[in-house]
GUKOL-977057 format. One record per atom (N, C-alpha, C, O): residue in three letters; x negated, z, y. Coordinates in steps of 0.05 Angstrom, whole numbers, plus 32768, in hexadecimal, padded with zeros to 4 digits. Atoms other than C-alpha are relative to their C-alpha. Layout:
<recs>
ALAXZY;...
</recs>
This chain:
<recs>
UNK80047FE57FEE;UNK733E8C2383B2;UNK802580097FFC;UNK802E801F7FFA;UNK7FE77FEA8000;UNK73878C2F83AF;UNK80147FF67FE2;UNK80127FE07FD7;UNK7FF780008018;UNK73B98C3E836E;UNK80107FE78007;UNK800B7FCF8001;UNK7FEC80237FF6;UNK73EC8C0B838B;UNK80037FF78016;UNK7FFE80078028;UNK800080107FEE;UNK73F68BD983BA;UNK800D7FF37FFB;UNK800D7FE57FE7;UNK7FE38008800C;UNK743C8BC583CB;UNK7FF47FE28019;UNK7FE07FE38028;UNK8002801C7FF6;UNK74438B7383ED;UNK80198006800D;UNK802880198007;UNK7FE380097FEF;UNK747D8B62841C;UNK80127FFE7FF4;UNK800E7FF07FE1;UNK7FEC80018012;UNK74C18B6B8400;UNK7FFC80187FE9;UNK8010801E7FDB;UNK80027FF4801E;UNK74A68B9B83C7;UNK80038026800B;UNK8001802D8023;UNK7FFF7FE97FFE;UNK74AE8BE683C1;UNK7FF5800B7FE1;UNK7FF47FFD7FCE;UNK80087FF4800E;UNK74958C168394;UNK7FF880238001;UNK7FF080308015;UNK800A7FE08003;UNK74868C628379;UNK7FE980077FF8;UNK7FDF7FF77FE8;UNK801B7FF88001;UNK74488C808375;UNK7FFF80227FF7;UNK800880328007;UNK7FFF7FE08006;UNK743F8CCC834F;UNK7FDF80068003;UNK7FCC7FF87FFC;UNK80167FF38004;UNK74088CF88359;UNK7FEF7FF97FEF;UNK7FF97FF27FDA;UNK801080067FEC;UNK73CB8CEA835D;UNK7FFB7FDD8010;UNK7FE87FD6801F;UNK8001801A7FF3;UNK73DD8C9F8371;UNK7FFB8005801D;UNK80008018802B;UNK7FFC800C7FE5;UNK73CE8C8183AE;UNK80107FE6800B;UNK800B7FCF8003;UNK7FEE801F7FFD;UNK74008C4D83CA;UNK7FFB7FF38020;UNK7FFD80008035;UNK8002800D7FE6;UNK73F58C1C8403;UNK80117FE28001;UNK80137FD07FF1;UNK7FF380187FFD;UNK74218BEA8427;UNK7FEF7FE98006;UNK7FF97FD4800D;UNK800E801D7FF4;UNK73E68BB88436;UNK80047FFB8014;UNK801580078020;UNK7FFD80097FE5;UNK73DE8B958470;UNK80217FFE8014;UNK80347FEF8010;UNK7FE2800B7FF6;UNK741C8B98849E;UNK7FFA7FF58020;UNK7FED80018031;UNK800080047FE6;UNK74218B7284DA;UNK801B8006800F;UNK801D801D8016;UNK7FF27FF17FFB;UNK74648B7284F6;UNK8017800E7FEE;UNK802C80197FF4;UNK7FEE7FF28018;UNK74818B8984B3;UNK7FFF801D8005;UNK7FE98027800C;UNK80067FE5800B;UNK74988BD684AA;UNK7FFF80057FF0;UNK800D7FF97FE0;UNK80067FE88018;UNK74818C068479;UNK800B80148008;UNK8007801F801E;UNK80007FE47FFF;UNK74A48C428464;UNK8001800E7FE9;UNK800F80097FD5;UNK80017FF28013;UNK74918C758440;UNK8005801F7FF9;UNK7FF8802F8007;UNK7FF87FEC8008;UNK74AE8CB4841B;UNK7FE780157FEC;UNK7FDF80137FD5;UNK80127FEB8016;UNK74808CEC8400;UNK801780207FFF;UNK8021802F800F;UNK7FEF7FE58004;UNK74A68D2683D6;UNK7FEC80107FF6;UNK7FE080097FE2;UNK80177FEE7FFE;UNK74768D6083D8;UNK8002800C7FE3;UNK7FF0800D7FD3;UNK80077FF28021;UNK74928D848396;UNK80037FEF7FEE;UNK7FFA7FF47FD7;UNK8009800C8021;UNK749A8D4E8369;UNK7FE87FEA8008;UNK7FE87FD37FFF;UNK8015800B8002;UNK745A8D368380;UNK80007FE7800B;UNK7FEC7FE48018;UNK7FF980238005;UNK746F8CE58387;UNK80027FFA801D;UNK8008800A802F;UNK7FF6800D7FE7;UNK74758CB683C2;UNK800B7FE27FF0;UNK80067FD87FDA;UNK7FF580178002;UNK749B8C7A83C6;UNK7FFB7FF08021;UNK7FFB7FFC8037;UNK800780167FEA;UNK748A8C3783F7;UNK800E7FEE8000;UNK80137FE57FEA;UNK7FF6801B7FFA;UNK74AD8BFE8414;UNK7FED7FFA8017;UNK7FE480088029;UNK8010800D7FEA;UNK74848BC58439;UNK80207FE78006;UNK80267FD87FF4;UNK7FEE800D7FFC;UNK74C38B9D8457;UNK7FFB7FEB8022;UNK7FF27FF28038;UNK7FFF80127FE2;UNK74C98B61848F;UNK802480008001;UNK803480007FEE;UNK7FF080037FF3;UNK75038B5E84B9;UNK801880197FEC;UNK802780127FDA;UNK7FF67FE98012;UNK75238BA3849B;UNK80237FFB8005;UNK803180027FF3;UNK7FF37FF87FFC;UNK75628B9884C0;UNK80157FE47FFE;UNK80297FDF800C;UNK7FF280138004;UNK757A8B5984A3;UNK800D80017FE7;UNK801F7FF07FE2;UNK7FF17FF78019;UNK758F8B75845F;UNK7FF580237FFB;UNK7FE280318002;UNK7FFD7FE68016;UNK75988BB58437;UNK7FEA800F7FF1;UNK7FE980257FE7;UNK80257FFF8013;UNK75518BB68415;UNK7FFC801B800C;UNK8002802C7FFC;UNK800B7FE67FFA;UNK75398BF68441;UNK800D80167FFD;UNK8000802B7FF8;UNK7FF37FEF8006;UNK75748C1D843E;UNK800A80097FE4;UNK8014801F7FDE;UNK800080078024;UNK75788C0B83ED;UNK7FE580117FFA;UNK7FE2801B7FE4;UNK80187FEF800A;UNK75368C2E83ED;UNK7FFC80158005;UNK7FFA80277FF4;UNK7FF57FDF8000;UNK753C8C68840C;UNK800F800C7FFC;UNK800C80228005;UNK7FED7FF6800D;UNK757D8C7A83EB;UNK7FF77FFD7FE3;UNK7FFC80127FD6;UNK800D7FF38022;UNK755D8C7183A0;UNK7FE7800F8006;UNK7FE480237FF9;UNK80187FEB8004;UNK75188C8F83B6;UNK80108022800A;UNK800480378006;UNK7FF57FE77FF7;UNK75468CCA83D3;UNK8011800C7FE6;UNK801880237FE0;UNK7FF07FF4801F;UNK756A8CCC8390;UNK7FE980097FF3;UNK7FF280207FEF;UNK80147FFA800D;UNK752D8CDC836E;UNK7FF280168008;UNK7FED80277FF7;UNK80137FE37FF4;UNK75058D12839A;UNK801380187FF6;UNK802B80187FF0;UNK7FF77FE38005;UNK750B8D5C838A;UNK80138000800F;UNK80297FF88006;UNK7FFF7FFB7FE4;UNK751C8D6983CE;UNK80047FF98018;UNK7FF47FFE802A;UNK7FFB800F7FE5;UNK753A8D468403;UNK7FFD80108015;UNK7FF680018027;UNK80077FF87FE9;UNK75318D748438;UNK7FE480047FFF;UNK7FDE80068017;UNK80197FFB7FF6;UNK74E98D7E8436;UNK7FF17FE47FFC;UNK7FD97FE48000;UNK801780128004;UNK74D08D388425;UNK7FFE7FF2801A;UNK80107FED802A;UNK8000800F7FE4;UNK74B18D13845D;UNK7FFC7FE27FFF;UNK7FF37FD67FEB;UNK800180158003;UNK74B68CD08473;UNK7FF57FF5801C;UNK7FF97FFF8032;UNK8017800C7FEB;UNK74838CA0849B;UNK80027FE48005;UNK7FFA7FD67FF3;UNK7FF580208004;UNK74998C5984B0;UNK7FE38000801B;UNK7FDD8010802C;UNK800F80097FF5;UNK745D8C2E84CC;UNK7FF87FE08001;UNK7FFA7FD17FEE;UNK8006801E8007;UNK74468BEA84DB;UNK801E7FF58020;UNK802A80048030;UNK7FF380117FED;UNK74728BB8850D;UNK7FF27FFC801D;UNK7FFD80038032;UNK8010800D7FEB;UNK74428B9F853D;UNK80137FEF8012;UNK80267FE48008;UNK7FEC800A7FF6;UNK74658B818571;UNK7FF67FD68001;UNK80087FC58000;UNK8004801A7FFF;UNK743D8B378574;UNK800F7FEC800F;UNK80187FF38024;UNK7FF680117FF2;UNK745B8AFC858A;UNK801E7FFD8001;UNK802C7FF18011;UNK7FDC7FFB7FFA;UNK74A58B0C857B;UNK8003801C7FFF;UNK800C802A7FED;UNK7FFB7FE47FF7;UNK74A38B4D859B;UNK801F800D7FFE;UNK802380237FF3;UNK7FEC7FF38004;UNK74EF8B5485A3;UNK800A80077FE5;UNK8016801C7FE0;UNK7FF17FF9801B;UNK75028B4B8559;UNK7FEA80197FF6;UNK7FF1802F7FEC;UNK80077FE5800E;UNK74D48B7A8545;UNK80048020800D;UNK800380348000;UNK7FF47FEB7FEB;UNK74E98BAD857F;UNK801480097FEE;UNK8014801F7FE3;UNK7FE37FFA8010;UNK75308BA3855A;UNK7FF6800E7FE4;UNK800280227FDD;UNK80057FFE801C;UNK750E8BAA8513;UNK7FF5802D8009;UNK7FFE80428001;UNK80067FE17FF3;UNK74EE8BF18538;UNK801480108000;UNK801580247FF1;UNK7FF17FF58005;UNK752E8C05854C;UNK801080047FE8;UNK8019801B7FE4;UNK7FF47FF98019;UNK75508BFA850A;UNK7FFB80167FEF;UNK800B80267FE5;UNK80007FEE8009;UNK75268C1F84ED;UNK800180237FFA;UNK800780317FE7;UNK7FFC7FF17FF2;UNK75208C568512;UNK801E80107FFB;UNK802280287FF5;UNK7FDF7FF9800A;UNK756C8C5E8508;UNK800D80017FE6;UNK8021800F7FE3;UNK80037FF98016;UNK756B8C5784C2;UNK7FFA80167FF4;UNK800880237FE5;UNK80087FEA8002;UNK753B8C8884BE;UNK8009801B8005;UNK7FFE802E7FFA;UNK7FF97FEE7FEE;UNK75638CB884EA;UNK801F80097FEC;UNK802C801E7FEB;UNK7FDD7FF9800C;UNK75A88CB184BD;UNK7FF780167FE0;UNK800680267FD5;UNK80087FF2801A;UNK757E8CCD847D;UNK7FF3800E7FFE;UNK7FEE80147FE6;UNK80177FF37FF7;UNK754B8CF9849D;UNK800080168018;UNK800D8010802C;UNK7FF97FF27FE4;UNK75448D3884D1;UNK7FF07FF9800B;UNK7FE17FEF7FFA;UNK801080087FFA;UNK75158D258505;UNK7FE280108000;UNK7FCF8009800D;UNK80157FFE7FFF;UNK74E48D4E84F4;UNK7FF97FFA7FD9;UNK7FEB800B7FCD;UNK800A800B8013;UNK74D98D2E84B0;UNK7FF77FE47FFA;UNK7FED7FDA7FE6;UNK800880177FF4;UNK74CF8CF284D2;UNK7FE47FF8800E;UNK7FDC80058022;UNK801480067FF6;UNK74928CD184E1;UNK7FFA7FE58007;UNK7FF77FD57FF3;UNK800B801C8000;UNK747D8C8D8506;UNK7FE47FF6800F;UNK7FDA8006801F;UNK801380087FFA;UNK74468C6B8518;UNK7FFC7FDD8008;UNK7FEB7FD07FFC;UNK8003801E8003;UNK744E8C1E852E;UNK7FE57FF6800E;UNK7FD78003801D;UNK8017800C7FFE;UNK74178BEB8535;UNK7FFE7FF8801F;UNK80117FF7802E;UNK800580017FE6;UNK73F28BDC8576;UNK800A7FD78000;UNK80087FC67FEE;UNK800080208003;UNK74048B91858A;UNK7FF37FEE7FF4;UNK7FDB7FF37FF3;UNK8008800D8017;UNK73F78B5E855B;UNK7FEA800B7FED;UNK7FDC7FFB7FE0;UNK80027FF48011;UNK73DB8B948537;UNK7FFC7FFE7FDD;UNK800E7FF07FD2;UNK7FFA80078021;UNK73CD8B9484E4;UNK7FFA80217FFE;UNK7FEB802E800D;UNK80027FE28003;UNK73D08BD984CE;UNK800A80057FE0;UNK80187FF57FD3;UNK7FF47FFA8022;UNK73DE8BFD8482;UNK800980147FFC;UNK7FFE80268009;UNK7FF07FE38004;UNK74078C33846E;UNK7FF3800D7FE8;UNK7FF17FFF7FD4;UNK80048004801F;UNK73EB8C5C8435;UNK800780227FFA;UNK800080348009;UNK7FFC7FE78002;UNK74038C9B8416;UNK7FF980097FDF;UNK800180007FCA;UNK800D7FFB801D;UNK73D48CC783E4;UNK801680187FF7;UNK8017802E8002;UNK7FE97FED8007;UNK74138CEA83BA;UNK7FF0801D7FF5;UNK7FFB80337FF1;UNK80107FD8800E;UNK73D98D28839D;UNK7FFA8008801C;UNK7FF1801F801D;UNK80027FE97FE5;UNK73D38D3C83E6;UNK80167FFA8014;UNK801A8006802A;UNK7FDF7FFE7FE9;UNK74168D288408;UNK7FF87FF68017;UNK80077FFE8029;UNK8011800C7FEA;UNK73EB8D05843C;UNK800F7FDE8002;UNK80157FCC7FF2;UNK7FFA80247FF2;UNK74008CC28465;UNK7FE97FFE8011;UNK7FE08011801E;UNK800A80077FEA;UNK73D38C9F848B;UNK80037FE3800B;UNK80117FD67FFB;UNK800480117FFB;UNK73CB8C6184B2;UNK7FEC7FE88007;UNK7FE77FE6801F;UNK8025800A7FF8;UNK738B8C3384B5;UNK80097FE9800C;UNK801C7FDC8003;UNK7FFF80197FE9;UNK73888BFC84EE;UNK7FEF7FEC7FEF;UNK7FD77FF07FF0;UNK800D8016800A;UNK73768BBD84C4;UNK7FEB7FF18013;UNK7FD87FE4800A;UNK8012800E7FF2;UNK73568BA384FF;UNK7FE380088005;UNK7FD17FF9800F;UNK801D7FF77FF9;UNK731A8BD08502;UNK7FF280047FE6;UNK800180077FD3;UNK800B7FF18013;UNK72E78BE484D0;UNK800680187FF0;UNK8007802D7FFE;UNK7FF57FF08002;UNK72FD8C1184A4;UNK7FEB801D8005;UNK7FD3801A7FFF;UNK80117FF47FF5;UNK72DF8C5584BF;UNK8008801A7FEA;UNK801E801E7FE0;UNK7FFA7FEA800B;UNK72CD8C97849A;UNK801C8011800A;UNK803180167FFC;UNK7FDD7FF27FF7;UNK73088CBC84C3;UNK80177FF77FF0;UNK802980067FE8;UNK7FE38011800E;UNK73398C8584A2;UNK7FFF80167FE7;UNK801580227FE9;UNK7FF27FF88016;UNK73398CAD8460;UNK8000801E8001;UNK800D802B7FF1;UNK7FF67FE17FF0;UNK73348CF58483;UNK8017800A800E;UNK801C80228012;UNK7FEF7FF97FEF;UNK73708CEC84AC;UNK801880127FEE;UNK8023800D7FD9;UNK7FE87FEB8004;UNK73A38D2884A8;UNK80147FF4800D;UNK80137FEA8024;UNK7FE080097FFB;UNK73E98D1584AA;UNK800380078023;UNK80047FF58034;UNK7FF77FF47FE9;UNK73F68D4284E9;UNK7FF07FF0801C;UNK7FFC7FEE8031;UNK800780127FF5;UNK73BF8D14850C;UNK7FFF7FE68003;UNK7FEF7FD78010;UNK7FF780197FF7;UNK73DF8CDB8507;UNK801C7FF78005;UNK80237FE0800B;UNK7FE680067FFF;UNK74298CE6850A;UNK80008005801A;UNK7FF680188026;UNK7FF27FFD7FED;UNK74498CD28544;UNK80238007800A;UNK803880057FFD;UNK7FE07FF97FFC;UNK74888CEA856C;UNK80157FE58003;UNK80117FCE800A;UNK7FF180138001;UNK74C58CCD8567;UNK80047FF98022;UNK80137FE78029;
</recs>
């Protein structure tokens, strides 16, 4: 179904028309960056992002390859609270602070998972569109048709 599916602790680059997926995320958080001019995207699937520099290193490396860092879009998803809600809230806060360091507010969109939910972040590099699929529900036709604006959450 997807050209590239990353596992926890991995990151990857996809080029148009490839589709890249985070795979299922519970408390993990994935960050995807879309470069509309370069028609490519980058994604990282991270557990405990506040415990190392891997997510920040990923952002720096990805931005260095982007055509124009001022127009890229970044999306974060996952972070289901589950049993360890305090830890996950710390991860969410860290990710928000890190994204705010490298991007302006209009470039950042976040959709945190519901309590104990499993979600999947998908980036279609050909269309430059993101979607977040709720893995706890059967796939629906609308899943594949979601427009970025429909699912972007306010910070």
